DOGU-950206 format. One record per residue (C-alpha): z, y, x. Coordinates in pm, whole numbers. Each point is the difference from the previous one (the first is absolute). Layout:
<site><c3>Z</c3><c2>Y</c2><c1>X</c1></site>
...
***
This chain:
<site><c3>-6356</c3><c2>-3301</c2><c1>-4462</c1></site>
<site><c3>-187</c3><c2>159</c2><c1>291</c1></site>
<site><c3>197</c3><c2>271</c2><c1>183</c1></site>
<site><c3>-244</c3><c2>36</c2><c1>288</c1></site>
<site><c3>3</c3><c2>353</c2><c1>138</c1></site>
<site><c3>327</c3><c2>86</c2><c1>-177</c1></site>
<site><c3>324</c3><c2>87</c2><c1>178</c1></site>
<site><c3>341</c3><c2>-110</c2><c1>-127</c1></site>
<site><c3>341</c3><c2>114</c2><c1>123</c1></site>
<site><c3>288</c3><c2>-238</c2><c1>-77</c1></site>
<site><c3>364</c3><c2>101</c2><c1>41</c1></site>
<site><c3>255</c3><c2>-270</c2><c1>67</c1></site>
<site><c3>-280</c3><c2>-203</c2><c1>157</c1></site>
<site><c3>216</c3><c2>-198</c2><c1>244</c1></site>
<site><c3>86</c3><c2>-280</c2><c1>-244</c1></site>
<site><c3>5</c3><c2>-117</c2><c1>-362</c1></site>
<site><c3>-232</c3><c2>165</c2><c1>-252</c1></site>
<site><c3>-114</c3><c2>261</c2><c1>252</c1></site>
<site><c3>-115</c3><c2>-252</c2><c1>260</c1></site>
<site><c3>-166</c3><c2>-214</c2><c1>-269</c1></site>
<site><c3>-180</c3><c2>305</c2><c1>-139</c1></site>
<site><c3>-126</c3><c2>95</c2><c1>347</c1></site>
<site><c3>-150</c3><c2>-347</c2><c1>42</c1></site>
<site><c3>-153</c3><c2>-6</c2><c1>-349</c1></site>
<site><c3>-163</c3><c2>341</c2><c1>36</c1></site>
<site><c3>-126</c3><c2>-82</c2><c1>350</c1></site>
<site><c3>-153</c3><c2>-323</c2><c1>-133</c1></site>
<site><c3>-174</c3><c2>214</c2><c1>-263</c1></site>
<site><c3>-158</c3><c2>205</c2><c1>280</c1></site>
<site><c3>229</c3><c2>304</c2><c1>13</c1></site>
<site><c3>136</c3><c2>185</c2><c1>299</c1></site>
<site><c3>379</c3><c2>-18</c2><c1>-13</c1></site>
<site><c3>265</c3><c2>229</c2><c1>143</c1></site>
<site><c3>328</c3><c2>-190</c2><c1>33</c1></site>
<site><c3>303</c3><c2>227</c2><c1>-36</c1></site>
<site><c3>359</c3><c2>-117</c2><c1>56</c1></site>
<site><c3>303</c3><c2>54</c2><c1>221</c1></site>
<site><c3>-28</c3><c2>-344</c2><c1>164</c1></site>
<site><c3>-268</c3><c2>87</c2><c1>256</c1></site>
<site><c3>-14</c3><c2>-345</c2><c1>159</c1></site>
<site><c3>-63</c3><c2>-168</c2><c1>-336</c1></site>
<site><c3>-282</c3><c2>234</c2><c1>-104</c1></site>
<site><c3>-155</c3><c2>-15</c2><c1>348</c1></site>
<site><c3>-7</c3><c2>-379</c2><c1>-27</c1></site>
<site><c3>-154</c3><c2>17</c2><c1>-347</c1></site>
<site><c3>-260</c3><c2>252</c2><c1>114</c1></site>
<site><c3>-92</c3><c2>-237</c2><c1>283</c1></site>
<site><c3>-37</c3><c2>-282</c2><c1>-252</c1></site>
<site><c3>-226</c3><c2>206</c2><c1>-227</c1></site>
<site><c3>-213</c3><c2>141</c2><c1>279</c1></site>
<site><c3>-180</c3><c2>329</c2><c1>74</c1></site>
<site><c3>6</c3><c2>116</c2><c1>-362</c1></site>
<site><c3>380</c3><c2>36</c2><c1>14</c1></site>
<site><c3>224</c3><c2>256</c2><c1>167</c1></site>
<site><c3>378</c3><c2>-17</c2><c1>30</c1></site>
<site><c3>183</c3><c2>329</c2><c1>-57</c1></site>
<site><c3>379</c3><c2>-10</c2><c1>51</c1></site>
<site><c3>158</c3><c2>226</c2><c1>-257</c1></site>
<site><c3>326</c3><c2>66</c2><c1>-182</c1></site>
<site><c3>-116</c3><c2>98</c2><c1>-349</c1></site>
<site><c3>328</c3><c2>177</c2><c1>-73</c1></site>
<site><c3>-124</c3><c2>275</c2><c1>236</c1></site>
<site><c3>-289</c3><c2>202</c2><c1>-136</c1></site>
<site><c3>-137</c3><c2>112</c2><c1>336</c1></site>
<site><c3>-33</c3><c2>-362</c2><c1>109</c1></site>
<site><c3>-190</c3><c2>-90</c2><c1>-318</c1></site>
<site><c3>-231</c3><c2>297</c2><c1>45</c1></site>
<site><c3>-64</c3><c2>-111</c2><c1>359</c1></site>
<site><c3>-76</c3><c2>-352</c2><c1>-123</c1></site>
<site><c3>-256</c3><c2>128</c2><c1>-251</c1></site>
<site><c3>-154</c3><c2>220</c2><c1>270</c1></site>
<site><c3>-23</c3><c2>-303</c2><c1>234</c1></site>
<site><c3>-165</c3><c2>-204</c2><c1>-274</c1></site>
<site><c3>-259</c3><c2>271</c2><c1>-68</c1></site>
<site><c3>-66</c3><c2>38</c2><c1>372</c1></site>
<site><c3>-46</c3><c2>-375</c2><c1>47</c1></site>
<site><c3>-220</c3><c2>-68</c2><c1>-300</c1></site>
<site><c3>-135</c3><c2>334</c2><c1>-121</c1></site>
<site><c3>189</c3><c2>20</c2><c1>-327</c1></site>
<site><c3>247</c3><c2>-154</c2><c1>-243</c1></site>
<site><c3>-102</c3><c2>-168</c2><c1>-325</c1></site>
<site><c3>308</c3><c2>-195</c2><c1>-108</c1></site>
<site><c3>372</c3><c2>61</c2><c1>52</c1></site>
<site><c3>237</c3><c2>-287</c2><c1>-80</c1></site>
<site><c3>357</c3><c2>125</c2><c1>-24</c1></site>
<site><c3>177</c3><c2>-329</c2><c1>55</c1></site>
<site><c3>288</c3><c2>66</c2><c1>241</c1></site>
<site><c3>346</c3><c2>-39</c2><c1>-148</c1></site>
<site><c3>356</c3><c2>-109</c2><c1>71</c1></site>
<site><c3>260</c3><c2>-183</c2><c1>-211</c1></site>
<site><c3>298</c3><c2>51</c2><c1>230</c1></site>
<site><c3>280</c3><c2>81</c2><c1>-35</c1></site>
<site><c3>76</c3><c2>-196</c2><c1>-317</c1></site>
<site><c3>337</c3><c2>124</c2><c1>-126</c1></site>
<site><c3>184</c3><c2>128</c2><c1>-305</c1></site>
<site><c3>-20</c3><c2>373</c2><c1>-63</c1></site>
<site><c3>374</c3><c2>43</c2><c1>44</c1></site>
<site><c3>-25</c3><c2>-150</c2><c1>349</c1></site>
<site><c3>-344</c3><c2>123</c2><c1>112</c1></site>
<site><c3>-33</c3><c2>178</c2><c1>333</c1></site>
<site><c3>-154</c3><c2>340</c2><c1>-89</c1></site>
<site><c3>-206</c3><c2>24</c2><c1>319</c1></site>
<site><c3>-144</c3><c2>-351</c2><c1>-37</c1></site>
<site><c3>-63</c3><c2>59</c2><c1>-371</c1></site>
<site><c3>-188</c3><c2>319</c2><c1>87</c1></site>
<site><c3>-207</c3><c2>-178</c2><c1>265</c1></site>
<site><c3>-131</c3><c2>-240</c2><c1>-267</c1></site>
<site><c3>-113</c3><c2>305</c2><c1>-199</c1></site>
<site><c3>-165</c3><c2>141</c2><c1>312</c1></site>
<site><c3>-204</c3><c2>-318</c2><c1>46</c1></site>
<site><c3>-68</c3><c2>-122</c2><c1>-355</c1></site>
<site><c3>-59</c3><c2>336</c2><c1>-170</c1></site>
<site><c3>-58</c3><c2>269</c2><c1>260</c1></site>
<site><c3>-212</c3><c2>-244</c2><c1>201</c1></site>
<site><c3>-234</c3><c2>-41</c2><c1>-297</c1></site>
<site><c3>-19</c3><c2>379</c2><c1>-37</c1></site>
<site><c3>-67</c3><c2>43</c2><c1>372</c1></site>
<site><c3>-296</c3><c2>-237</c2><c1>-21</c1></site>
<site><c3>-144</c3><c2>174</c2><c1>-304</c1></site>
<site><c3>54</c3><c2>346</c2><c1>149</c1></site>
<site><c3>-182</c3><c2>-95</c2><c1>321</c1></site>
<site><c3>-281</c3><c2>-201</c2><c1>-163</c1></site>
<site><c3>-91</c3><c2>198</c2><c1>-311</c1></site>
<site><c3>-152</c3><c2>302</c2><c1>179</c1></site>
<site><c3>-216</c3><c2>-234</c2><c1>209</c1></site>
<site><c3>-117</c3><c2>-191</c2><c1>-307</c1></site>
<site><c3>-61</c3><c2>312</c2><c1>-208</c1></site>
<site><c3>-206</c3><c2>157</c2><c1>277</c1></site>
<site><c3>-213</c3><c2>-317</c2><c1>16</c1></site>
<site><c3>-47</c3><c2>-11</c2><c1>-377</c1></site>
<site><c3>245</c3><c2>-275</c2><c1>-88</c1></site>
<site><c3>202</c3><c2>-303</c2><c1>96</c1></site>
<site><c3>260</c3><c2>-244</c2><c1>-128</c1></site>
<site><c3>379</c3><c2>14</c2><c1>29</c1></site>
<site><c3>196</c3><c2>-314</c2><c1>-90</c1></site>
<site><c3>378</c3><c2>-14</c2><c1>-13</c1></site>
<site><c3>188</c3><c2>-331</c2><c1>15</c1></site>
<site><c3>263</c3><c2>33</c2><c1>-270</c1></site>
<site><c3>261</c3><c2>-235</c2><c1>-144</c1></site>
<site><c3>155</c3><c2>-108</c2><c1>-326</c1></site>
<site><c3>310</c3><c2>168</c2><c1>143</c1></site>
<site><c3>-167</c3><c2>333</c2><c1>-80</c1></site>
<site><c3>68</c3><c2>-67</c2><c1>-368</c1></site>
<site><c3>304</c3><c2>-232</c2><c1>-5</c1></site>
<site><c3>344</c3><c2>70</c2><c1>148</c1></site>
<site><c3>138</c3><c2>-273</c2><c1>224</c1></site>
<site><c3>347</c3><c2>-41</c2><c1>146</c1></site>
<site><c3>20</c3><c2>114</c2><c1>359</c1></site>
<site><c3>-350</c3><c2>146</c2><c1>-1</c1></site>
<site><c3>63</c3><c2>361</c2><c1>-105</c1></site>
<site><c3>-185</c3><c2>129</c2><c1>308</c1></site>
<site><c3>-296</c3><c2>-232</c2><c1>-54</c1></site>
<site><c3>-26</c3><c2>47</c2><c1>-378</c1></site>
<site><c3>27</c3><c2>379</c2><c1>26</c1></site>
<site><c3>-252</c3><c2>29</c2><c1>285</c1></site>
<site><c3>-252</c3><c2>-233</c2><c1>-166</c1></site>
<site><c3>34</c3><c2>187</c2><c1>-331</c1></site>
<site><c3>-68</c3><c2>325</c2><c1>185</c1></site>
<site><c3>-300</c3><c2>-150</c2><c1>179</c1></site>
<site><c3>-141</c3><c2>-122</c2><c1>-333</c1></site>
<site><c3>19</c3><c2>353</c2><c1>-141</c1></site>
<site><c3>-145</c3><c2>142</c2><c1>321</c1></site>
<site><c3>-296</c3><c2>-236</c2><c1>-42</c1></site>
<site><c3>-62</c3><c2>133</c2><c1>-350</c1></site>
<site><c3>25</c3><c2>358</c2><c1>128</c1></site>
<site><c3>-254</c3><c2>-75</c2><c1>272</c1></site>
<site><c3>-238</c3><c2>-136</c2><c1>-263</c1></site>
<site><c3>45</c3><c2>312</c2><c1>-213</c1></site>
<site><c3>-82</c3><c2>226</c2><c1>292</c1></site>
<site><c3>-253</c3><c2>-217</c2><c1>182</c1></site>
<site><c3>-225</c3><c2>-148</c2><c1>-266</c1></site>
<site><c3>-216</c3><c2>310</c2><c1>-42</c1></site>
<site><c3>-55</c3><c2>-3</c2><c1>377</c1></site>
<site><c3>-122</c3><c2>-359</c2><c1>0</c1></site>
<site><c3>330</c3><c2>-151</c2><c1>117</c1></site>
<site><c3>87</c3><c2>-325</c2><c1>-178</c1></site>
<site><c3>376</c3><c2>-68</c2><c1>-16</c1></site>
<site><c3>182</c3><c2>-309</c2><c1>-129</c1></site>
<site><c3>314</c3><c2>-202</c2><c1>55</c1></site>
<site><c3>43</c3><c2>-376</c2><c1>37</c1></site>
<site><c3>317</c3><c2>-179</c2><c1>-105</c1></site>
<site><c3>-37</c3><c2>-342</c2><c1>163</c1></site>
<site><c3>316</c3><c2>-171</c2><c1>-122</c1></site>
<site><c3>207</c3><c2>-193</c2><c1>253</c1></site>
<site><c3>-193</c3><c2>-83</c2><c1>316</c1></site>
<site><c3>84</c3><c2>-250</c2><c1>274</c1></site>
<site><c3>71</c3><c2>249</c2><c1>279</c1></site>
<site><c3>281</c3><c2>83</c2><c1>241</c1></site>
<site><c3>138</c3><c2>243</c2><c1>-259</c1></site>
<site><c3>70</c3><c2>-295</c2><c1>-230</c1></site>
<site><c3>204</c3><c2>-162</c2><c1>277</c1></site>
<site><c3>214</c3><c2>316</c2><c1>19</c1></site>
<site><c3>41</c3><c2>-7</c2><c1>-377</c1></site>
<site><c3>94</c3><c2>-368</c2><c1>5</c1></site>
<site><c3>260</c3><c2>58</c2><c1>271</c1></site>
<site><c3>167</c3><c2>275</c2><c1>-204</c1></site>
<site><c3>77</c3><c2>-237</c2><c1>-287</c1></site>
<site><c3>-2</c3><c2>300</c2><c1>-234</c1></site>
<site><c3>-174</c3><c2>12</c2><c1>-341</c1></site>
<site><c3>-234</c3><c2>-259</c2><c1>-156</c1></site>
<site><c3>-285</c3><c2>58</c2><c1>248</c1></site>
<site><c3>215</c3><c2>-139</c2><c1>282</c1></site>
<site><c3>42</c3><c2>-323</c2><c1>-195</c1></site>
<site><c3>-372</c3><c2>-71</c2><c1>-29</c1></site>
<site><c3>-136</c3><c2>-301</c2><c1>185</c1></site>
<site><c3>-254</c3><c2>65</c2><c1>278</c1></site>
<site><c3>-258</c3><c2>-190</c2><c1>-205</c1></site>
<site><c3>34</c3><c2>264</c2><c1>-274</c1></site>
<site><c3>-161</c3><c2>264</c2><c1>221</c1></site>
<site><c3>-375</c3><c2>56</c2><c1>26</c1></site>
<site><c3>-175</c3><c2>5</c2><c1>341</c1></site>
<site><c3>-75</c3><c2>346</c2><c1>150</c1></site>
<site><c3>-372</c3><c2>-80</c2><c1>-10</c1></site>
<site><c3>6</c3><c2>39</c2><c1>-379</c1></site>
<site><c3>97</c3><c2>369</c2><c1>-7</c1></site>
<site><c3>-230</c3><c2>55</c2><c1>299</c1></site>
<site><c3>-296</c3><c2>-132</c2><c1>-199</c1></site>
<site><c3>109</c3><c2>203</c2><c1>-302</c1></site>
<site><c3>-1</c3><c2>316</c2><c1>213</c1></site>
<site><c3>-356</c3><c2>-78</c2><c1>107</c1></site>
<site><c3>-105</c3><c2>-45</c2><c1>-363</c1></site>
<site><c3>165</c3><c2>334</c2><c1>-88</c1></site>
<site><c3>-255</c3><c2>171</c2><c1>225</c1></site>
<site><c3>-280</c3><c2>-119</c2><c1>-229</c1></site>
<site><c3>-145</c3><c2>164</c2><c1>-310</c1></site>
<site><c3>137</c3><c2>-287</c2><c1>-206</c1></site>
<site><c3>348</c3><c2>151</c2><c1>50</c1></site>
<site><c3>-96</c3><c2>352</c2><c1>-110</c1></site>
<site><c3>150</c3><c2>-57</c2><c1>-344</c1></site>
<site><c3>342</c3><c2>-6</c2><c1>168</c1></site>
<site><c3>-19</c3><c2>334</c2><c1>184</c1></site>
<site><c3>332</c3><c2>179</c2><c1>-5</c1></site>
<site><c3>180</c3><c2>-313</c2><c1>-114</c1></site>
<site><c3>214</c3><c2>-270</c2><c1>152</c1></site>
<site><c3>-161</c3><c2>-343</c2><c1>-4</c1></site>
<site><c3>224</c3><c2>-307</c2><c1>-28</c1></site>
<site><c3>-104</c3><c2>-309</c2><c1>191</c1></site>
<site><c3>209</c3><c2>-200</c2><c1>-247</c1></site>
<site><c3>-277</c3><c2>62</c2><c1>-256</c1></site>
<site><c3>-230</c3><c2>-306</c2><c1>-13</c1></site>
<site><c3>-298</c3><c2>218</c2><c1>-92</c1></site>
<site><c3>52</c3><c2>213</c2><c1>313</c1></site>
<site><c3>19</c3><c2>-314</c2><c1>213</c1></site>
<site><c3>-322</c3><c2>-127</c2><c1>-155</c1></site>
<site><c3>-185</c3><c2>328</c2><c1>60</c1></site>
<site><c3>128</c3><c2>14</c2><c1>356</c1></site>
<site><c3>-115</c3><c2>-356</c2><c1>66</c1></site>
<site><c3>350</c3><c2>-138</c2><c1>52</c1></site>
<site><c3>92</c3><c2>-351</c2><c1>-111</c1></site>
***
């Protein structure tokens, strides 16, 4: 798919799915704005990609920082065509009866409010330009309770509903909105899960996880007309038909 002339903003771009998505979209010709807290990591990635990438340090749990990141993206490239809400945290994994309220709330600030902050900052820009695409990286945890993951399951469930709300409000303004549930992906988050030893996901072998390039390529496909049948829905990368349409082995 050719993304030449398009601009993509990726949250959580310092590693994992976010970094893979930045590379995939850049290879497709897009300008990419790399947004994450780890400024050294996104600066290094921007240097790897070249002049069509900018690194924007940002804590997505703070709305004003997200708004500033969108403004920087528009200033650098003249607009914003695609927002990928990928940033998320799994820590702290703990039982509800033992959870630290402040840490639990921080996960909500990142995984749920961070998605809202991106949408709130990007939608006016897209609507003024006549359209755009917003993609949220979801999880099976949005629909299935898991021991020790109350913060993650609740925040991902909220983000999935927020994605549907954004579709309801944005579609008539030309804004395409979808979610992607990638399954388990071989990223640093899986190492944290493994170390916790809690619930069946922690007992998976590393070979059970898919590479981050797979969801990255799926996100690229979701920007095409071929994915329009899934607007407002959550796409599962576990579905063989979705993998086929996205060109994934």
